[in-house]
C-alpha positions as CSV (number, residue, x, y, z in Angstrom):
1,X,12.9,16.4,-31.7
2,X,12.5,13.7,-29.1
3,X,16.2,13.7,-28.4
4,X,16.1,17.4,-27.5
5,X,13.1,16.9,-25.2
6,X,14.9,14.0,-23.5
7,X,18.0,16.2,-23.0
8,X,16.0,19.1,-21.5
9,X,14.1,16.6,-19.2
10,X,17.4,15.1,-18.1
11,X,18.9,18.6,-17.4
12,X,15.8,19.6,-15.4
13,X,16.0,16.4,-13.3
14,X,19.7,17.0,-12.8
15,X,19.0,20.5,-11.6
16,X,16.4,19.3,-9.1
17,X,18.8,16.7,-7.8
18,X,21.6,19.3,-7.6
19,X,19.4,21.6,-5.5
20,X,18.4,18.7,-3.2
21,X,22.1,17.8,-2.7
22,X,23.0,21.4,-2.0
23,X,20.3,21.6,0.6
24,X,21.5,18.5,2.3
25,X,25.0,19.8,2.8
26,X,25.5,20.3,6.6
27,X,27.3,23.6,6.2
28,X,28.6,26.1,3.7
29,X,32.1,24.8,4.1
30,X,31.8,22.1,1.4
31,X,29.3,23.8,-0.8
32,X,32.1,25.1,-3.1
33,X,33.4,21.6,-3.7
34,X,30.0,20.0,-4.2
35,X,29.1,22.7,-6.8
36,X,32.4,22.1,-8.6
37,X,31.8,18.4,-9.0
38,X,28.1,18.8,-9.8
39,X,29.3,21.3,-12.5
40,X,31.6,18.7,-13.9
41,X,28.7,16.2,-14.0
42,X,26.6,18.8,-15.8
43,X,29.3,19.3,-18.4
44,X,29.5,15.5,-19.0
45,X,25.7,15.4,-19.2
46,X,25.7,18.1,-21.9
47,X,28.5,16.5,-23.9
48,X,26.8,13.1,-24.0
49,X,24.8,13.9,-27.1
50,X,27.9,15.1,-28.9
51,X,29.7,11.9,-28.0
52,X,26.7,9.9,-29.4
53,X,26.7,11.9,-32.6
54,X,30.3,11.4,-33.4
55,X,30.4,7.9,-31.8
56,X,33.3,9.0,-29.6
57,X,32.2,6.9,-26.7
58,X,32.5,3.7,-28.7
59,X,36.0,4.7,-29.9
60,X,37.0,5.6,-26.4
61,X,35.7,2.3,-25.1
62,X,37.7,0.4,-27.8
63,X,40.9,2.2,-27.0
64,X,40.5,1.6,-23.2
65,X,39.8,-2.1,-23.9
66,X,42.9,-2.4,-26.1
67,X,45.1,-0.6,-23.6
68,X,43.9,-2.8,-20.7
69,X,44.5,-5.9,-22.8
70,X,48.1,-4.7,-23.6
71,X,48.7,-4.1,-19.9
72,X,47.5,-7.6,-19.0
73,X,49.9,-9.1,-21.7
74,X,52.9,-7.3,-20.4
75,X,55.4,-9.4,-18.5
76,X,55.9,-8.4,-14.9
């Protein structure tokens, strides 16, 4: 139950910050792009609990670490 409340609280804070950022944009010219990137951040925020449940973030970190290690070992 606490995890759900934390997620709702995090989304509410994100929404408030999103509105602040949108109000600080000097014109409507860039609003479309800012909304797009803020939407991507919101999707990542919503997927974070799913990653934690299936431990996908740990697996991804291990794969990235192994790939970086292989790249370092490759001769130039």
